[in-house]
N, C-alpha and C positions, 0 to 999 in steps of 0.2 A: 624670838631669839634675838638675842645682838648680835651685831655683826661678825665679832669674835667671840669664838668658843671661849666661855672661862674655864678653868681647869676643872671644877667641878662637873659641867657637862662633857669636857673630855674623856673622865672617867666614866661615864655613861655608856660608852662605846669601848668595845674590845679590841677592833681592828685598827690599825695604824690609819689615821685619816691621812696622812701624806701621801700612803701606797693607794688609797680609794681616790685620792684628787689626779694621781697620774694617771690610773685605769680611765678615769671620766674624761681626763684631757686627752687621750690616746683617741677620742672620737673625733674626727673631723668636723662633725655639727658643732662640739660644744668648744667656745670661746674663752667664756669665764664662768666660774663654777662659784655661786652663791653659799655664804658659811653654812646657812638653814638646808639648802638642798644637799652637801657633803655629810653634815651629821644624820640626815634623815636618810641618804642611802647608805650609809655603815650601818644604820641602826635596823633598818628594813635587810638587810645582807646579814647580818647577826641573826636576825629571829627567823630567816628562811634557814640559815643552816641549822640552827637550833632545832626547828621543825622538822628537816629531812634527817637530822640525826636522832631523832627521838621515834620519829617514825620509822626510821629502819632497824633501829634497836627493839622496838616492840614488835615487830613485824618480821623481825630477822632471826636467824639462830644464836645470833650474841646475845639473847637475853639468856637463853640456857648456860653460856659459858660467862655471863655478867662483862661482857665485852662487846664493843662495836667493831665491824671488821669490815674488809672493803668488799665483802661479798654481798654482805647485809645494805649495803649501799648502792651495789650494782641490780643485785635482785629488786632493788625499792622502784630505781629508775627503770628497769624493764617490766615491773608488773604493775606499778600504779600508775594511774591516767597522769595524775598529777605531775608527776616527775618523768615522765615519758621523755621529754625534751631534754634530760639528761643522757640520756640512753648511749650518745655516742661520746660523752665525755669519761662516765663511768661503764666503760663496758665488761662485762663478764670476763674474767682471766682463764686463759687457756694455756696449756703448755706448747711451747714450742714444735714439738713433734705433731702435736695434734693440728696445728696450724698448718704447718709444713703438708701433711697430709691433706688437709681442707684445700689447700692451694694446688696440688697435684690432681684431686678429684677434680677440682673448678677447671682447671689447665684440660684435662682428658676430656670433661663434658662439653668443655667449648670446642675442642677439636671436633668433636664427634657430631656438634650440632655444624661446624663451619663445614664438615663434608658433607653434611645431607644438605647444606645450602648448595655446594657446588656441584651436587648431583642433580639437585633440582633444576639449576641453570644448565648443565648439559644437555639434559631431557628437554627443558624449554629449547635451546637451541637446535636439537635435533629435531623436534617438531617443526620450528619456522625451517629449517633445510629441506623437510619433506613437502611442506607446504609451499616452498618455493618451485622446488622440482616438480611437482604436481600440476603447477600452473602452467 
């Protein structure tokens, strides 16, 4: 490939190369970016997004509606081993009310767990005091 991308090569990718360059340069390990590396990164990213969308569409409910939905993508990220690294980026959507209930439950469970730990610590202290008194 040439040092500069010709207009024909530039049309082979849909993603804006300037944005990809900015993202790549945001890494502290990267000092300069070869034009070939930029082009290949853009093309690989496009192919990955295309594969993710196709897989999600075929294995999701969007196929019935002839549409790809966020829930299809999040389901793919959660269920398919290949895409599990995206689970934090594409979490399942839940209602705010359900999330608040989950937080309250975790808080209650956490308090119960802390109370049990405190009871165990008090029992350990009582045993230590009893042992000291018996000596």
